[in-house]
C-alpha positions as CSV (number, residue, x, y, z in Angstrom):
1,X,21.7,8.8,20.0
2,X,19.4,10.4,17.5
3,X,20.8,10.3,14.0
4,X,21.8,13.7,12.6
5,X,19.6,15.1,9.9
6,X,22.7,15.6,7.7
7,X,23.4,11.8,7.9
8,X,19.8,11.1,6.9
9,X,19.8,13.4,4.0
10,X,23.2,12.0,2.9
11,X,21.8,8.5,3.0
12,X,19.0,9.6,0.7
13,X,21.3,11.5,-1.6
14,X,21.9,8.5,-3.8
15,X,19.5,7.5,-6.6
16,X,19.5,3.8,-5.9
17,X,19.4,4.1,-2.1
18,X,16.4,6.5,-2.6
19,X,14.8,3.7,-4.7
20,X,15.1,1.3,-1.7
21,X,13.7,3.9,0.6
22,X,10.7,4.6,-1.7
23,X,10.0,0.9,-2.1
24,X,9.9,0.5,1.7
25,X,7.6,3.5,1.9
26,X,5.2,1.9,-0.6
27,X,5.3,-1.4,1.3
28,X,4.8,0.2,4.8
29,X,3.8,-1.2,7.3
30,X,5.3,-4.5,5.9
31,X,8.7,-5.7,6.8
32,X,10.3,-6.8,3.5
33,X,13.0,-9.4,3.0
34,X,16.3,-8.1,1.7
35,X,16.2,-10.5,-1.2
36,X,12.8,-9.3,-2.4
37,X,14.0,-5.7,-2.3
38,X,17.1,-6.6,-4.4
39,X,15.0,-8.6,-6.9
40,X,12.3,-5.9,-7.2
41,X,14.9,-3.2,-7.9
42,X,17.3,-5.3,-10.0
43,X,20.2,-4.9,-7.4
44,X,22.9,-7.4,-6.6
45,X,22.4,-8.9,-3.1
46,X,25.6,-7.4,-1.8
47,X,24.8,-4.0,-3.2
48,X,21.3,-4.0,-1.7
49,X,22.9,-5.0,1.6
50,X,25.2,-2.0,1.6
51,X,22.3,0.4,0.8
52,X,20.1,-1.1,3.5
53,X,22.9,-0.8,6.0
54,X,23.4,2.9,5.2
55,X,19.7,3.6,5.5
56,X,19.6,1.7,8.8
57,X,22.6,3.5,10.2
58,X,20.8,6.8,9.4
59,X,17.8,5.6,11.4
60,X,15.4,5.6,8.5
61,X,14.7,1.9,8.5
62,X,14.7,-0.9,11.0
63,X,16.0,-4.5,10.7
64,X,14.6,-7.7,12.2
65,X,15.3,-11.3,11.6
66,X,12.7,-14.0,10.8
67,X,14.4,-17.4,10.5
68,X,17.1,-17.0,7.9
69,X,15.6,-13.8,6.5
70,X,16.6,-10.2,7.2
71,X,13.5,-8.0,7.1
72,X,13.5,-4.2,6.7
73,X,10.8,-1.7,7.5
74,X,10.5,2.1,7.4
75,X,10.8,3.8,10.8
76,X,8.0,6.1,10.2
77,X,8.5,8.2,13.4
78,X,12.1,8.8,12.5
79,X,11.1,9.8,8.9
80,X,8.4,12.2,10.3
81,X,11.0,13.6,12.7
82,X,13.4,14.2,9.9
83,X,10.9,16.3,8.0
84,X,9.8,18.1,11.1
85,X,13.4,19.1,11.9
86,X,14.2,20.0,8.3
87,X,11.2,22.3,7.9
88,X,11.2,23.7,11.5
89,X,14.9,24.0,12.3
90,X,16.4,24.5,8.8
91,X,13.6,26.5,7.2
92,X,12.3,28.3,10.3
93,X,8.7,27.3,9.6
94,X,8.5,29.6,6.6
95,X,4.9,29.2,5.2
96,X,6.2,29.7,1.7
97,X,8.4,26.6,2.1
98,X,6.6,24.6,4.8
99,X,3.2,24.5,3.1
100,X,2.6,21.2,1.4
101,X,3.9,21.0,-2.2
102,X,0.7,19.3,-3.1
103,X,-2.7,20.9,-2.5
104,X,-4.1,19.9,0.9
105,X,-6.0,16.7,0.6
106,X,-9.7,17.1,1.6
107,X,-12.0,14.2,2.2
108,X,-15.3,14.4,0.4
109,X,-18.0,15.5,2.8
110,X,-21.7,15.0,3.3
111,X,-23.2,12.4,1.0
112,X,-20.2,12.4,-1.4
113,X,-18.7,8.9,-1.5
114,X,-15.0,8.2,-1.4
115,X,-13.4,6.9,-4.6
116,X,-11.2,3.9,-3.7
117,X,-8.9,2.1,-6.2
118,X,-7.5,-1.3,-5.4
119,X,-4.3,-2.2,-7.3
120,X,-2.8,-5.6,-8.0
121,X,-0.5,-7.0,-10.6
122,X,-3.0,-8.9,-12.7
123,X,-6.3,-7.5,-11.4
124,X,-7.8,-10.9,-11.6
125,X,-8.4,-12.1,-8.0
126,X,-7.4,-10.1,-4.9
127,X,-8.2,-6.6,-6.2
128,X,-11.3,-7.9,-7.9
129,X,-12.6,-9.3,-4.6
130,X,-11.7,-6.1,-2.8
131,X,-13.6,-4.1,-5.4
132,X,-16.7,-6.4,-5.2
133,X,-16.7,-6.4,-1.4
134,X,-16.5,-2.7,-1.0
135,X,-19.2,-2.2,-3.7
136,X,-21.4,-4.5,-1.7
137,X,-20.7,-2.8,1.6
138,X,-23.2,0.0,1.0
139,X,-23.1,3.8,0.4
140,X,-20.1,5.9,1.3
141,X,-17.6,4.4,-1.2
142,X,-17.2,4.0,-4.9
143,X,-14.9,1.0,-5.6
144,X,-12.6,0.4,-8.6
145,X,-9.7,-1.9,-9.3
146,X,-6.9,-2.2,-11.8
147,X,-3.7,-4.0,-12.6
148,X,-0.1,-3.1,-13.5
149,X,-0.2,-6.1,-15.9
150,X,-3.9,-6.9,-16.1
151,X,-5.0,-10.5,-17.0
152,X,-7.8,-9.3,-19.2
153,X,-10.6,-10.9,-17.1
154,X,-11.3,-11.9,-13.5
155,X,-10.2,-15.3,-12.4
156,X,-13.1,-17.8,-12.3
157,X,-12.1,-18.9,-8.8
158,X,-12.3,-15.4,-7.5
159,X,-15.8,-15.0,-9.0
160,X,-16.9,-18.3,-7.6
161,X,-15.7,-17.3,-4.1
162,X,-17.6,-14.0,-4.3
163,X,-20.7,-15.8,-5.6
164,X,-20.6,-18.4,-2.8
165,X,-20.8,-15.5,-0.3
166,X,-23.6,-13.8,-2.2
167,X,-21.4,-10.9,-3.3
168,X,-22.6,-9.5,-6.7
169,X,-20.1,-9.9,-9.5
170,X,-21.9,-7.9,-12.2
171,X,-19.6,-5.5,-14.1
172,X,-16.3,-6.8,-12.7
173,X,-13.6,-6.6,-15.2
174,X,-9.8,-6.6,-15.4
175,X,-8.5,-3.1,-16.3
176,X,-5.1,-1.5,-16.8
177,X,-4.1,1.4,-14.5
178,X,-4.0,3.7,-17.5
179,X,-7.8,3.6,-17.3
180,X,-7.7,5.8,-14.3
181,X,-4.8,8.2,-15.1
182,X,-6.9,10.9,-16.7
183,X,-8.4,11.8,-13.3
184,X,-11.9,10.6,-14.1
185,X,-12.8,9.9,-11.4
186,X,-10.2,11.4,-9.1
187,X,-9.2,8.8,-6.5
188,X,-9.4,9.5,-2.8
189,X,-7.7,6.3,-1.7
190,X,-5.3,4.0,-3.7
191,X,-4.7,0.7,-2.0
192,X,-2.3,-2.0,-3.2
193,X,-3.3,-5.5,-2.3
194,X,-0.3,-7.4,-3.6
195,X,3.4,-7.0,-2.9
196,X,4.4,-7.1,-6.5
197,X,2.3,-4.1,-7.4
198,X,3.5,-2.2,-4.3
199,X,7.1,-2.9,-5.3
200,X,6.6,-1.1,-8.6
201,X,7.0,2.6,-8.8
202,X,4.1,2.9,-11.1
203,X,2.6,6.4,-11.4
204,X,1.9,9.7,-9.7
205,X,-1.9,9.7,-9.5
206,X,-4.0,12.7,-10.4
207,X,-5.2,14.6,-7.3
208,X,-3.7,13.8,-3.9
209,X,-5.0,10.4,-3.0
210,X,-4.0,8.7,0.3
211,X,-2.0,5.5,-0.3
212,X,-1.9,2.3,1.7
213,X,-0.6,-1.2,1.3
214,X,-2.9,-4.1,2.3
215,X,-0.8,-7.1,1.2
216,X,-2.5,-10.4,0.5
217,X,-0.7,-13.6,-0.5
218,X,-1.4,-14.7,-4.1
219,X,-3.9,-17.6,-3.8
220,X,-3.0,-18.7,-7.3
221,X,0.6,-19.3,-6.4
222,X,-0.3,-22.6,-4.7
223,X,0.6,-25.8,-6.5
224,X,-2.7,-27.7,-6.4
225,X,-6.3,-26.8,-7.0
226,X,-7.2,-27.8,-3.5
227,X,-4.5,-25.5,-2.0
228,X,-5.6,-22.8,-4.4
229,X,-9.2,-23.0,-3.1
230,X,-8.1,-22.9,0.5
231,X,-5.8,-19.9,-0.2
232,X,-8.6,-18.1,-2.1
233,X,-10.9,-18.6,0.9
234,X,-8.2,-17.3,3.2
235,X,-7.5,-14.3,1.0
236,X,-11.3,-13.6,0.8
237,X,-11.6,-13.6,4.6
238,X,-8.7,-11.2,5.1
239,X,-9.9,-8.8,2.4
240,X,-13.4,-8.9,3.9
241,X,-12.1,-8.2,7.4
242,X,-10.2,-5.2,6.0
243,X,-13.2,-3.9,4.1
244,X,-15.3,-4.2,7.2
245,X,-12.7,-2.2,9.2
246,X,-12.6,0.5,6.5
247,X,-16.4,0.9,6.3
248,X,-16.7,1.0,10.1
249,X,-14.6,4.2,10.3
250,X,-16.4,7.5,11.0
251,X,-15.1,9.3,7.9
252,X,-16.8,12.6,8.8
253,X,-14.7,12.7,12.0
254,X,-11.3,12.0,10.4
255,X,-8.8,14.3,8.9
256,X,-6.4,12.9,6.3
257,X,-3.6,12.2,8.8
258,X,-6.0,10.3,11.1
259,X,-7.4,8.3,8.1
260,X,-3.8,7.4,7.0
261,X,-3.1,6.0,10.4
262,X,-6.3,3.9,10.3
263,X,-5.4,2.7,6.8
264,X,-1.9,1.6,8.0
265,X,-3.5,-0.2,11.0
266,X,-5.8,-2.1,8.7
267,X,-2.8,-3.1,6.6
268,X,-1.3,-4.7,9.8
269,X,-4.3,-7.0,10.3
270,X,-2.5,-10.0,8.7
271,X,0.5,-9.4,11.0
272,X,-1.8,-9.3,14.1
273,X,-3.6,-12.5,13.0
274,X,-0.2,-14.3,12.5
275,X,0.9,-13.3,15.9
276,X,-2.1,-14.8,17.6
């Protein structure tokens, strides 16, 4: 039975439940452990469990089990249906209400490159590699990166990994997100590459950039230098595959909704690789 829109709106009519919903939207298409959700939002485990149960009963999120972990993910089709019904049935498709609250996002056309910002917590490894790889991919994109808590400089291991694959590292630096909040340049895509940055409700960006989450495990979280090198190589390979997928898209033939779908698909690449 399809959940009633009144139940869905009721589930969201609570500040902390709305915080859970927004976090899962930022992490989409990931399935996030309940404990991580609770920790990121400063909730008690039993409180988070109640909030997640209410959102699941309203059909807004799904629950799966992996070992001993309960994982939660946004049910995007249900969320889309909720807004469709609210605007179409409740508001009778009035153009003064149903038009987007934000200006319609338009992709740059012709020879104008897309501005892409990669976000991570420390902006020292994963986001730095993503910026460097997209810069090296050729025309069509202008790549940038920043951190919610920037380390101040790129990690030497990340620079070594790039250099070993003949990717230029000139000009790479660790920057705070405040560097880009004045709208110069206005971003077209904002992509988080670490879960911690995606868990944070950071800012509302100037303009109307599309958002995506391409989570990559932290290579520096490993215990030994050998494991860190192996993890860095694995992170580099995943980021490079995602950059290749992005640059292979025919941007001229995509509207924002189509591009958002492709960005979400690229974010699933690590899930597809793990399933093989």
